[in-house]
Each structure stands twice: as structure tokens, then as C-alpha cells.
C-alpha positions in Angstrom: -17.6 -18.9 9.2 -16.4 -17.2 6.0 -18.4 -15.1 3.8 -17.9 -12.7 1.0 -18.8 -9.0 0.4 -19.0 -7.6 -3.1 -20.0 -4.1 -3.4 -19.3 -1.2 -6.1 -17.7 2.1 -4.8 -16.8 5.0 -7.1 -17.3 2.9 -10.0 -15.0 0.0 -9.0 -16.2 -3.4 -7.9 -14.9 -3.9 -4.3 -14.5 -7.8 -2.9 -13.8 -8.3 0.9 -13.4 -11.8 2.7 -14.8 -11.9 6.2 -14.1 -14.6 8.4 -14.4 -15.3 12.0 -16.5 -13.9 15.0 -16.0 -11.1 17.6 -14.9 -7.5 17.4 -13.8 -6.4 13.9 -10.5 -6.0 12.6 -9.4 -4.7 9.0 -6.5 -6.0 7.0 -5.1 -3.7 4.2 -2.6 -5.5 1.7 0.4 -4.1 -0.2 0.6 -3.2 -3.8 0.5 -6.2 -6.1 -1.1 -8.2 -3.4 -4.6 -9.3 -2.4 -6.4 -10.3 0.7 -4.5 -13.7 0.6 -1.4 -11.8 1.2 -2.5 -11.4 4.8 -3.8 -15.0 5.2 -1.8 -16.3 8.1 -2.7 -13.2 10.0 -6.1 -13.4 9.2 -6.3 -17.0 10.2 -4.7 -16.1 13.5 -7.1 -13.5 14.4 -10.3 -15.0 13.0 -10.2 -17.3 16.1 -11.2 -14.2 18.3 -12.3 -11.5 15.8 -14.4 -10.8 12.7 -11.6 -10.2 10.2 -12.3 -8.1 6.9 -9.5 -8.8 4.5 -10.2 -6.3 1.5 -9.1 -6.6 -2.0 -8.1 -3.0 -3.2 -9.5 -2.2 -6.5 -7.2 -3.5 -9.1 -6.1 -6.3 -7.2 -7.5 -9.9 -6.1 -11.2 -10.3 -6.8 -12.0 -6.6 -6.9 -12.4 -4.8 -10.2 -10.1 -2.2 -11.5 -10.8 1.7 -10.9 -12.9 3.0 -13.7 -10.2 5.9 -14.1 -6.6 6.2 -12.5 -6.9 6.7 -8.7 -4.8 8.2 -6.1 -4.5 7.5 -2.6 -7.3 9.8 -2.2 -9.6 7.6 -4.0 -8.5 4.5 -2.3 -9.0 6.2 1.2 -12.4 7.5 0.3 -13.5 3.8 -1.0 -12.4 2.5 2.3 -14.2 5.2 4.3 -17.5 4.3 2.2 -17.1 0.6 2.5 -16.5 1.1 6.3 -19.7 3.2 6.7 -21.9 0.5 4.5 -20.6 -2.1 6.9 -21.2 0.1 10.0 -17.6 -0.3 11.0 -16.4 2.7 13.4 -13.5 2.7 15.7 -12.0 -0.4 14.3 -8.4 -1.6 14.6 -6.6 -1.9 11.3 -3.4 -3.8 10.3 -1.7 -2.5 7.0 1.2 -3.3 4.9 3.0 -1.2 2.3 0.6 0.4 0.1 -2.2 -0.7 2.5 -0.3 1.6 4.8 -0.6 4.5 2.7 -4.3 4.1 2.5 -4.5 3.6 6.2 -2.5 6.9 6.9 -4.8 9.1 4.7 -7.9 7.4 5.9 -6.8 8.0 9.6 -5.9 11.5 9.0 -9.1 12.5 6.9 -11.7 10.2 8.6 -10.4 10.0 12.2 -13.6 8.0 13.5 -12.8 5.1 11.4 -9.8 3.7 13.1 -9.1 3.0 17.0 -5.6 1.6 16.5 -3.5 1.4 13.8 -0.6 -1.3 13.0 1.7 -0.3 10.0 4.3 -2.9 8.8 6.8 -1.9 6.2 4.2 0.9 5.5 4.8 3.2 2.2 3.6 6.9 2.0 6.9 9.0 2.2 9.2 10.1 -0.7 12.7 8.7 -0.5 15.8 10.7 -0.8 17.1 10.1 -4.4 20.6 10.6 -5.6 21.9 12.2 -8.8 21.8 8.7 -10.5 18.0 8.6 -10.1 17.5 12.2 -11.7 19.9 11.2 -14.5 17.8 8.2 -15.4 14.6 10.4 -15.4 16.1 12.8 -17.4 17.7 10.3 -19.9 14.1 8.5 -20.2 12.4 11.9 -20.7 15.0 12.9 -23.5 14.5 9.6 -25.1 10.5 10.0 -25.1 11.1 13.4 -27.0 13.2 11.9 -29.5 10.7 9.1 -30.3 8.2 11.5 -31.0 10.1 12.4 -34.3 9.4 9.7 -37.1 12.5 11.1 -38.9 14.8 10.7 -36.1 13.5 7.3 -35.2 14.3 6.2 -38.7 17.7 7.7 -38.7 18.7 6.0 -35.2 17.3 2.7 -36.4 19.6 3.1 -39.3 22.5 3.6 -36.9 21.5 0.3 -35.0 19.6 1.9 -32.0 16.0 1.1 -31.7 14.6 4.0 -29.3 11.3 2.6 -29.0 12.7 -0.6 -27.8 15.1 1.2 -25.4 12.2 3.2 -24.1 10.3 -0.1 -23.4 13.1 -1.6 -21.4 13.4 1.5 -19.3 9.8 2.0 -18.4 10.0 1.1 -14.7 9.9 -2.5 -13.1 8.6 -5.6 -14.6 5.7 -5.1 -12.2 5.2 -1.8 -13.5 5.5 -3.0 -17.3 2.9 -5.7 -16.6 0.1 -3.3 -15.5 -2.5 -2.1 -18.0 -2.8 1.6 -18.9 -5.3 2.6 -16.0 -3.4 0.7 -13.3 0.1 2.3 -14.6 -1.4 5.8 -14.2 -2.7 4.6 -10.7 0.9 3.4 -9.8 2.4 6.7 -10.6 0.0 9.0 -9.0 0.3 6.7 -5.7 4.0 6.4 -5.6 4.5 10.2 -6.1 2.0 11.1 -3.2 3.9 12.2 -0.3 1.9 11.6 3.1 4.2 12.9 5.5 2.1 16.0 6.1 -0.8 13.7 7.3 1.3 11.8 9.8 0.7 14.3 12.4 -2.9 14.3 12.1 -3.2 10.8 13.3 -4.9 10.8 16.6 -5.1 7.1 17.6 -2.3 4.7 19.0 -0.1 3.5 16.1 2.2 0.5 16.1 5.1 0.4 13.6 6.6 -3.1 12.7 9.5 -2.8 10.6 12.0 -5.5 9.1 15.5 -4.1 9.6 16.5 -5.0 6.0 13.6 -3.7 4.4 14.7 -2.5 1.1 11.3 -1.3 -0.3 10.2 0.7 2.5 13.4 1.4 4.3 13.7 1.4 8.1 14.2 5.4 8.1 10.4 5.6 7.0 9.6 3.8 10.3 11.7 6.1 12.5 10.1 9.1 10.7 6.6 7.9 11.4 7.6 7.2 14.8 8.6 10.9 15.5 5.7 12.4 13.7 2.8 10.3 14.6 1.7 11.8 18.0 1.2 8.3 19.7 3.4 6.0 18.0 6.2 3.1 18.8 8.5 1.4 16.7 9.4 -2.3 16.8 12.2 -3.6 14.5 12.6 -7.2 13.4 16.3 -8.1 13.0 16.9 -10.1 9.9 13.4 -9.5 8.6 12.7 -7.7 5.1 9.7 -5.9 3.8 7.4 -8.8 4.4 8.3 -8.7 8.2 4.9 -10.4 9.3 5.9 -13.3 7.1 9.6 -13.4 8.0 8.9 -13.2 11.8 5.1 -14.4 11.8 5.3 -15.7 15.3 7.0 -12.6 16.7 4.4 -10.3 14.8 1.4 -11.9 16.3 2.8 -11.8 19.7 3.4 -8.1 19.4 0.1 -7.5 17.9 -1.8 -9.6 20.3 -0.4 -7.4 23.0 -1.1 -4.0 21.2 -4.6 -5.3 20.4 -5.4 -7.0 23.6 -7.1 -4.3 25.4 -9.8 -4.3 22.8 -10.6 -8.1 22.8 
């Protein structure tokens, strides 16, 4: 049986697909994804559980946030959603950005989750070299130059369109495709360091990482294993950021064991 839940929380329309029957399980997708990102996992667990596949505001069938959100607002939204659905002490599987929300929710609203599975989770600030800071400095310099109409005209006469250069340097293609609200949301989210919250997670946590993950490197998983009080790390060789798809069979075998005591 499949049904849809549509509610408004924090000024945003929130959509959730619910399927299956049995003890509840929540799935939280990554940035740019939707409930469908976890479709194979949802179908696997819908045979034994009631699976709540949430669309975060700004993605899937949910509406956009009314103003730029940070992870704080997404976690508060999830807490409110679970409160309305009477979901307490529920296991969660979260990928990438969904991991950010799960980490903060677990730390701030500890009664929400009974067990946590994070796969390729974001939430930490990566080490950045001199090349990164040079790019940031140069981009800010060009922005300041672009504010001067006289300088823009002079540079254009010399064959340099500084506004076009700015557009080309304004982040990834995914970032440039976002509207103003979601761009500001993206900036707030990726600059929020959740490492101080790891030690506040009080429930058993399973970390599943692709060895070749380039989006959220394996070092993130190792840090989380060290700093979450009750955590274990499983590494899939040859898998990338979407380890739960790259190694789907192995993924569900491992998660079945971790969640088995709650069936």
C-alpha cells in the first residue's frame, strides 16, 4: 500500500511517500535528489516496514523554503514532521545531505531516532589547500571590480567581460542552476560544520562508505566513527558516493543485520 503525506511546515510544503506495513523507517535523500533517490532501498524495506521517503523542501514534490534555510531549519522541519506523524524512536537511513539533517536531528531531538545509518554523509568541513583559497580570493576580487561601472567598461574595451567571468566561476553547474533562495540555502548548508554535534548522538550508528567517494571522502566516515560514541564503519571497495546503489545487495545485507533487532 502506498500513500502520500502533504503538510506545511515552517512555511514550506513538505511531501512524503509512505509505503509498506510494519515498524516505521525514515529515508532521507541527498542534495539534488528526492524520495526516488532511495527507491530500491524503499522497495526492499516496504516488504517488512512502513517506509517514509521524505522530499526535503526545495526538492522532489516538496515546495521551496520561504527563505534560505540552513541545516537547523531542515532538522526542525523533520522534528515537526515526525511529531505530527507520531514517530518516535524510529530508525533512519540518510545519504549525503540527508546525513547532515540526521546528525543535527539526532543531537538536538534525541528521542526521534532509535538507530541511524549514514551513507556518504556530509556535515564536515573538508581540509582546503591554497588553490581553493586563491580561487575564493580571486572571485571576491572580481566581484568588487564588477561593482564599478567605469572599470567594467574599461575591461570590456580590453576584451575582458568580467560579468561573464563571474558567471562562469559562480560554483558548479548544479549551483548555477538553483534559484536565488536555494543558492543561499546551499551556501548556508555547506558552510555549516556539524562535527561538534557528533559526540551528542546517543543511539547506535552504522556508517557505510564507498572507498572511492569523492563528494564526501572516506575520511569523513573515519572521523564520524571516532567521534560518535556508538558507531561502526563499513567500507565498500570500488564504490563511490552512491555506495547504496553501487553495492545495493551488500548494502541491504548489512543494513538488514543492523536493523534486524527492531523488526
